[in-house]
A tleap script that builds the chain and sets N, CA, C and O, in Angstrom:
source leaprc.protein.ff14SB
mol = sequence {
  NMET ASP ALA SER ALA ALA LYS PHE ILE GLY
  ALA GLY LEU ALA ALA ILE GLY MET ILE GLY
  SER GLY ILE GLY VAL GLY ASN ILE TRP SER
  ASN LEU ILE ALA ALA VAL GLY ARG ASN PRO
  ALA ALA LYS ALA ASN VAL GLU LEU TYR GLY
  TRP ILE GLY PHE ALA VAL THR GLU ALA ILE
  ALA LEU PHE ALA LEU VAL VAL ALA LEU MET
  VAL LEU PHE CALA
}
set mol.1.N position { 30.146 1.026 -1.571 }
set mol.1.CA position { 30.039 0.885 -3.116 }
set mol.1.C position { 31.346 0.442 -3.589 }
set mol.1.O position { 32.420 0.816 -3.117 }
set mol.2.N position { 31.166 -0.482 -4.674 }
set mol.2.CA position { 32.357 -1.128 -5.465 }
set mol.2.C position { 33.011 0.121 -6.193 }
set mol.2.O position { 32.350 1.110 -6.510 }
set mol.3.N position { 34.275 -0.008 -6.411 }
set mol.3.CA position { 35.103 0.845 -7.061 }
set mol.3.C position { 34.894 0.905 -8.490 }
set mol.3.O position { 35.037 1.963 -9.102 }
set mol.4.N position { 34.537 -0.255 -9.094 }
set mol.4.CA position { 34.165 -0.346 -10.582 }
set mol.4.C position { 32.732 0.402 -10.807 }
set mol.4.O position { 32.474 1.034 -11.831 }
set mol.5.N position { 31.892 0.253 -9.779 }
set mol.5.CA position { 30.577 0.872 -9.974 }
set mol.5.C position { 30.658 2.345 -9.763 }
set mol.5.O position { 29.736 3.000 -10.249 }
set mol.6.N position { 31.726 3.067 -9.037 }
set mol.6.CA position { 31.860 4.301 -8.934 }
set mol.6.C position { 32.615 4.799 -10.103 }
set mol.6.O position { 32.601 6.014 -10.296 }
set mol.7.N position { 33.298 4.001 -10.943 }
set mol.7.CA position { 33.904 4.341 -11.981 }
set mol.7.C position { 32.700 4.586 -13.235 }
set mol.7.O position { 32.733 5.550 -14.000 }
set mol.8.N position { 31.873 3.737 -13.258 }
set mol.8.CA position { 30.877 3.769 -14.280 }
set mol.8.C position { 30.057 5.056 -13.998 }
set mol.8.O position { 29.816 5.923 -14.838 }
set mol.9.N position { 29.707 5.062 -12.851 }
set mol.9.CA position { 28.792 6.374 -12.382 }
set mol.9.C position { 29.663 7.675 -12.832 }
set mol.9.O position { 29.131 8.504 -13.570 }
set mol.10.N position { 30.828 7.829 -12.443 }
set mol.10.CA position { 31.602 8.964 -12.654 }
set mol.10.C position { 31.827 9.151 -14.162 }
set mol.10.O position { 31.797 10.322 -14.542 }
set mol.11.N position { 32.045 8.217 -15.076 }
set mol.11.CA position { 32.128 8.266 -16.390 }
set mol.11.C position { 30.776 8.776 -16.986 }
set mol.11.O position { 30.794 9.609 -17.892 }
set mol.12.N position { 29.653 8.305 -16.505 }
set mol.12.CA position { 28.445 8.517 -17.016 }
set mol.12.C position { 28.176 10.134 -16.832 }
set mol.12.O position { 27.705 10.849 -17.717 }
set mol.13.N position { 28.579 10.591 -15.465 }
set mol.13.CA position { 28.429 11.968 -15.314 }
set mol.13.C position { 29.239 12.772 -16.010 }
set mol.13.O position { 28.796 13.821 -16.477 }
set mol.14.N position { 30.493 12.413 -16.173 }
set mol.14.CA position { 31.406 13.152 -17.139 }
set mol.14.C position { 30.907 13.243 -18.519 }
set mol.14.O position { 31.214 14.217 -19.207 }
set mol.15.N position { 30.126 12.258 -18.996 }
set mol.15.CA position { 29.594 12.324 -20.433 }
set mol.15.C position { 28.436 13.349 -20.622 }
set mol.15.O position { 28.103 13.801 -21.717 }
set mol.16.N position { 27.905 13.640 -19.517 }
set mol.16.CA position { 26.647 14.550 -19.563 }
set mol.16.C position { 27.108 15.807 -20.412 }
set mol.16.O position { 26.264 16.426 -21.060 }
set mol.17.N position { 28.436 16.189 -20.413 }
set mol.17.CA position { 28.788 17.410 -21.078 }
set mol.17.C position { 28.472 17.199 -22.757 }
set mol.17.O position { 28.196 18.146 -23.494 }
set mol.18.N position { 28.549 16.045 -23.126 }
set mol.18.CA position { 28.306 15.762 -24.561 }
set mol.18.C position { 26.849 16.195 -24.877 }
set mol.18.O position { 26.630 16.610 -26.015 }
set mol.19.N position { 25.889 16.143 -24.032 }
set mol.19.CA position { 24.486 16.479 -24.305 }
set mol.19.C position { 24.453 18.039 -24.584 }
set mol.19.O position { 23.802 18.474 -25.533 }
set mol.20.N position { 25.114 18.810 -23.802 }
set mol.20.CA position { 25.008 20.293 -24.053 }
set mol.20.C position { 25.692 20.556 -25.340 }
set mol.20.O position { 25.187 21.440 -26.032 }
set mol.21.N position { 26.786 19.931 -25.808 }
set mol.21.CA position { 27.524 20.192 -26.960 }
set mol.21.C position { 26.561 19.754 -28.119 }
set mol.21.O position { 26.520 20.476 -29.116 }
set mol.22.N position { 25.847 18.719 -28.069 }
set mol.22.CA position { 24.967 18.449 -29.076 }
set mol.22.C position { 23.912 19.433 -29.313 }
set mol.22.O position { 23.543 19.712 -30.454 }
set mol.23.N position { 23.349 20.039 -28.118 }
set mol.23.CA position { 22.381 20.996 -28.329 }
set mol.23.C position { 23.038 22.278 -28.749 }
set mol.23.O position { 22.405 22.991 -29.528 }
set mol.24.N position { 24.105 22.631 -28.379 }
set mol.24.CA position { 24.897 23.820 -29.116 }
set mol.24.C position { 25.285 23.861 -30.384 }
set mol.24.O position { 25.398 24.897 -31.038 }
set mol.25.N position { 25.547 22.526 -30.858 }
set mol.25.CA position { 25.750 22.368 -32.382 }
set mol.25.C position { 24.567 22.556 -33.182 }
set mol.25.O position { 24.631 23.094 -34.287 }
set mol.26.N position { 23.390 22.100 -32.634 }
set mol.26.CA position { 22.030 22.329 -33.300 }
set mol.26.C position { 21.596 23.761 -33.301 }
set mol.26.O position { 20.993 24.280 -34.241 }
set mol.27.N position { 21.902 24.311 -32.302 }
set mol.27.CA position { 21.667 25.904 -32.265 }
set mol.27.C position { 22.459 26.567 -33.202 }
set mol.27.O position { 21.927 27.423 -33.909 }
set mol.28.N position { 23.867 26.261 -33.346 }
set mol.28.CA position { 24.670 27.050 -34.148 }
set mol.28.C position { 24.227 26.812 -35.564 }
set mol.28.O position { 24.243 27.767 -36.340 }
set mol.29.N position { 23.841 25.650 -35.965 }
set mol.29.CA position { 23.515 25.326 -37.459 }
set mol.29.C position { 22.134 25.995 -37.803 }
set mol.29.O position { 22.021 26.719 -38.792 }
set mol.30.N position { 21.131 25.738 -36.988 }
set mol.30.CA position { 19.920 26.427 -37.112 }
set mol.30.C position { 19.947 27.973 -37.371 }
set mol.30.O position { 19.365 28.545 -38.293 }
set mol.31.N position { 20.709 28.541 -36.414 }
set mol.31.CA position { 20.865 30.047 -36.558 }
set mol.31.C position { 21.580 30.250 -37.780 }
set mol.31.O position { 21.174 31.171 -38.488 }
set mol.32.N position { 22.563 29.579 -38.175 }
set mol.32.CA position { 23.515 29.919 -39.330 }
set mol.32.C position { 22.437 29.850 -40.648 }
set mol.32.O position { 22.482 30.781 -41.452 }
set mol.33.N position { 21.563 28.848 -40.842 }
set mol.33.CA position { 20.546 28.721 -41.667 }
set mol.33.C position { 19.541 29.642 -41.629 }
set mol.33.O position { 19.133 30.072 -42.708 }
set mol.34.N position { 19.047 30.042 -40.593 }
set mol.34.CA position { 18.049 31.213 -40.612 }
set mol.34.C position { 18.700 32.483 -41.015 }
set mol.34.O position { 18.100 33.261 -41.757 }
set mol.35.N position { 20.008 32.767 -40.527 }
set mol.35.CA position { 20.667 34.030 -41.022 }
set mol.35.C position { 20.942 33.987 -42.528 }
set mol.35.O position { 20.723 35.014 -43.171 }
set mol.36.N position { 21.406 32.880 -43.160 }
set mol.36.CA position { 21.486 33.070 -44.561 }
set mol.36.C position { 20.153 33.094 -45.336 }
set mol.36.O position { 20.074 33.626 -46.443 }
set mol.37.N position { 19.180 32.543 -44.767 }
set mol.37.CA position { 17.857 32.570 -45.455 }
set mol.37.C position { 17.255 34.015 -45.212 }
set mol.37.O position { 16.357 34.345 -45.987 }
set mol.38.N position { 17.585 34.804 -44.359 }
set mol.38.CA position { 17.174 36.237 -44.158 }
set mol.38.C position { 18.116 37.065 -45.104 }
set mol.38.O position { 17.614 37.967 -45.775 }
set mol.39.N position { 19.386 36.813 -45.183 }
set mol.39.CA position { 20.355 37.645 -45.897 }
set mol.39.C position { 21.348 36.788 -46.474 }
set mol.39.O position { 22.349 36.441 -45.848 }
set mol.40.N position { 21.062 36.385 -47.828 }
set mol.40.CA position { 21.821 35.409 -48.545 }
set mol.40.C position { 23.241 36.185 -48.976 }
set mol.40.O position { 24.196 35.464 -49.267 }
set mol.41.N position { 23.380 37.461 -49.018 }
set mol.41.CA position { 24.545 38.105 -49.372 }
set mol.41.C position { 25.575 38.153 -48.250 }
set mol.41.O position { 26.736 38.518 -48.440 }
set mol.42.N position { 25.113 37.784 -47.126 }
set mol.42.CA position { 26.125 37.814 -45.944 }
set mol.42.C position { 26.456 36.307 -45.621 }
set mol.42.O position { 26.729 36.020 -44.456 }
set mol.43.N position { 26.448 35.478 -46.446 }
set mol.43.CA position { 26.770 34.003 -46.402 }
set mol.43.C position { 28.214 33.814 -45.993 }
set mol.43.O position { 28.581 33.067 -45.086 }
set mol.44.N position { 28.926 34.496 -46.682 }
set mol.44.CA position { 30.506 34.348 -46.653 }
set mol.44.C position { 30.781 34.785 -45.161 }
set mol.44.O position { 31.397 33.972 -44.471 }
set mol.45.N position { 30.451 35.800 -44.672 }
set mol.45.CA position { 30.729 36.400 -43.380 }
set mol.45.C position { 30.217 35.473 -42.236 }
set mol.45.O position { 30.958 35.130 -41.316 }
set mol.46.N position { 28.885 35.075 -42.337 }
set mol.46.CA position { 28.297 34.338 -41.301 }
set mol.46.C position { 28.873 32.939 -41.249 }
set mol.46.O position { 29.122 32.399 -40.171 }
set mol.47.N position { 29.110 32.284 -42.553 }
set mol.47.CA position { 29.513 30.933 -42.537 }
set mol.47.C position { 30.961 30.565 -41.730 }
set mol.47.O position { 31.192 29.468 -41.223 }
set mol.48.N position { 31.758 31.570 -41.726 }
set mol.48.CA position { 33.014 31.558 -41.077 }
set mol.48.C position { 32.787 31.531 -39.564 }
set mol.48.O position { 33.451 30.771 -38.859 }
set mol.49.N position { 31.888 32.322 -39.073 }
set mol.49.CA position { 31.548 32.344 -37.619 }
set mol.49.C position { 30.852 31.078 -37.244 }
set mol.49.O position { 31.106 30.584 -36.146 }
set mol.50.N position { 29.996 30.501 -38.053 }
set mol.50.CA position { 29.405 29.257 -37.876 }
set mol.50.C position { 30.331 28.030 -37.694 }
set mol.50.O position { 30.182 27.182 -36.814 }
set mol.51.N position { 31.279 28.038 -38.608 }
set mol.51.CA position { 32.326 27.017 -38.490 }
set mol.51.C position { 33.116 27.173 -37.339 }
set mol.51.O position { 33.468 26.121 -36.806 }
set mol.52.N position { 33.510 28.308 -36.785 }
set mol.52.CA position { 34.187 28.588 -35.683 }
set mol.52.C position { 33.536 28.063 -34.413 }
set mol.52.O position { 34.082 27.373 -33.551 }
set mol.53.N position { 32.259 28.508 -34.436 }
set mol.53.CA position { 31.397 28.049 -33.257 }
set mol.53.C position { 31.210 26.531 -33.143 }
set mol.53.O position { 31.128 25.975 -32.048 }
set mol.54.N position { 31.140 25.813 -34.435 }
set mol.54.CA position { 30.967 24.600 -34.401 }
set mol.54.C position { 32.280 23.811 -33.910 }
set mol.54.O position { 32.233 22.825 -33.173 }
set mol.55.N position { 33.368 24.338 -34.381 }
set mol.55.CA position { 34.585 23.704 -33.868 }
set mol.55.C position { 34.893 23.822 -32.327 }
set mol.55.O position { 35.410 22.910 -31.682 }
set mol.56.N position { 34.542 24.974 -31.834 }
set mol.56.CA position { 34.662 25.205 -30.287 }
set mol.56.C position { 33.764 24.282 -29.538 }
set mol.56.O position { 34.160 23.580 -28.608 }
set mol.57.N position { 32.489 24.312 -29.997 }
set mol.57.CA position { 31.357 23.344 -29.223 }
set mol.57.C position { 31.797 21.883 -29.442 }
set mol.57.O position { 31.635 21.097 -28.508 }
set mol.58.N position { 32.329 21.461 -30.573 }
set mol.58.CA position { 32.754 20.110 -30.631 }
set mol.58.C position { 33.936 19.722 -29.777 }
set mol.58.O position { 33.997 18.597 -29.282 }
set mol.59.N position { 34.987 20.735 -29.572 }
set mol.59.CA position { 36.074 20.690 -28.703 }
set mol.59.C position { 35.525 20.351 -27.237 }
set mol.59.O position { 36.042 19.481 -26.536 }
set mol.60.N position { 34.532 21.049 -26.880 }
set mol.60.CA position { 33.927 20.805 -25.424 }
set mol.60.C position { 33.568 19.415 -25.410 }
set mol.60.O position { 33.904 18.755 -24.426 }
set mol.61.N position { 32.849 18.790 -26.478 }
set mol.61.CA position { 32.365 17.448 -26.367 }
set mol.61.C position { 33.356 16.460 -26.437 }
set mol.61.O position { 33.150 15.389 -25.865 }
set mol.62.N position { 34.576 16.684 -27.152 }
set mol.62.CA position { 35.812 15.864 -27.012 }
set mol.62.C position { 36.430 15.760 -25.731 }
set mol.62.O position { 36.840 14.715 -25.227 }
set mol.63.N position { 36.484 17.182 -25.110 }
set mol.63.CA position { 37.086 16.958 -23.744 }
set mol.63.C position { 36.325 16.217 -22.821 }
set mol.63.O position { 36.919 15.474 -22.041 }
set mol.64.N position { 34.702 16.337 -22.784 }
set mol.64.CA position { 34.061 15.610 -21.892 }
set mol.64.C position { 34.172 14.083 -22.309 }
set mol.64.O position { 34.157 13.246 -21.406 }
set mol.65.N position { 34.273 13.718 -23.505 }
set mol.65.CA position { 34.549 12.353 -23.586 }
set mol.65.C position { 35.924 11.820 -23.244 }
set mol.65.O position { 35.996 10.608 -23.046 }
set mol.66.N position { 37.103 12.595 -23.138 }
set mol.66.CA position { 38.265 12.280 -22.862 }
set mol.66.C position { 38.245 12.199 -21.331 }
set mol.66.O position { 38.858 11.294 -20.765 }
set mol.67.N position { 37.545 13.137 -20.634 }
set mol.67.CA position { 37.436 13.058 -19.212 }
set mol.67.C position { 36.748 11.745 -18.777 }
set mol.67.O position { 37.131 11.130 -17.782 }
set mol.68.N position { 35.648 11.306 -19.604 }
set mol.68.CA position { 34.937 10.167 -19.225 }
set mol.68.C position { 35.624 9.023 -19.322 }
set mol.68.O position { 35.536 8.170 -18.439 }
set mol.69.N position { 36.432 8.855 -20.460 }
set mol.69.CA position { 37.387 7.700 -20.638 }
set mol.69.C position { 38.487 7.721 -19.733 }
set mol.69.O position { 38.966 6.633 -19.415 }
set mol.70.N position { 38.976 8.774 -19.260 }
set mol.70.CA position { 40.017 8.783 -18.188 }
set mol.70.C position { 39.326 8.081 -16.893 }
set mol.70.O position { 39.771 7.060 -16.368 }
set mol.71.N position { 38.267 8.727 -16.497 }
set mol.71.CA position { 37.649 8.229 -15.317 }
set mol.71.C position { 37.437 6.654 -15.388 }
set mol.71.O position { 37.717 5.885 -14.468 }
set mol.72.N position { 36.963 6.330 -16.477 }
set mol.72.CA position { 36.554 4.889 -16.684 }
set mol.72.C position { 37.794 3.957 -16.823 }
set mol.72.O position { 37.668 2.792 -16.447 }
set mol.73.N position { 38.843 4.331 -17.275 }
set mol.73.CA position { 39.976 3.390 -17.547 }
set mol.73.C position { 41.241 3.707 -16.773 }
set mol.73.O position { 42.216 2.961 -16.859 }
set mol.74.N position { 41.249 4.843 -15.989 }
set mol.74.CA position { 42.434 5.147 -15.267 }
set mol.74.C position { 42.244 4.573 -13.739 }
set mol.74.O position { 43.144 4.714 -12.910 }
savepdb mol mol.pdb
quit
């Protein structure tokens, strides 16, 4: 196998982590909307945890992207 082909395969495998992050972000926002719809008075408390969960999940996607780019260009 050629080294450049192995780099492309490795970068593609490393980018799989972004799929899980996209699913996680969708779950976070859908559950946040459902929680606020059930109890609008708790919006301030629930929204904070929604943003924290969103930030952590997006950080995982960025880490996966950085690893994929390191594999591809290093």
